[in-house]
C-alpha positions, 0 to 999 in steps of 0.5 A: 251408295252415298259417299260415306259408305263408299269411303268406308268400303274403300278403307275396309278394302285397303285394310284387307289388302294390307293384311293380305300383303302381310300374310303373304310376306309371312308365308314367303319367309317360311321354309318348307321341306319336302321329302321323297319316300324313305327320306332319301331326298329332301328339298327345302324351299322358301314360301316364295318358291325358291329352292334353298337346299337339296339333300340326297342320301348316298343310297339314293344314287344308283348309277344303274338307275338314274331315273330312280334318283330323278323320281325321288327329286321330283317327289321331294320337290312336289311335296314341298311345293304342295306344302306351300300351296296348302299353307297359302290356301289356308292362310289366304283363304280367310280373305277370299271366303265366298269369293271366286278368285282363281289361284287362291 
C-alpha cells in the first residue's frame, strides 16, 4: 500500500471508531425493563448495565416461599440484560459485519 491509501484507511478507521463510540453512548443512555412471568417483578437497567429500579408486586412476596421471589428477580434481571445484549448486537453489528470480534 502506498502512503495515500494508508492515510485513507486510517481516516476510515477513525470515522468508524467515532461512529461506534456514538452508538455505544446512545445505547448506554437507553433504559431497558425486564419483566418476570406474570409481571410480578420488573427490573430497569441503563444500557450501561446499571440497575435503576426494581419493582416487586406484593403478591410476589410469599414468606413461605422466598425462593420464588428470588427466581422472579433473577428472571426480570436476566430479561433486561438480554435486551441490552440484543440491542448492542443489533446496533453495533453493523460495524463488525464480516469480522470475528469476540463479545460483539
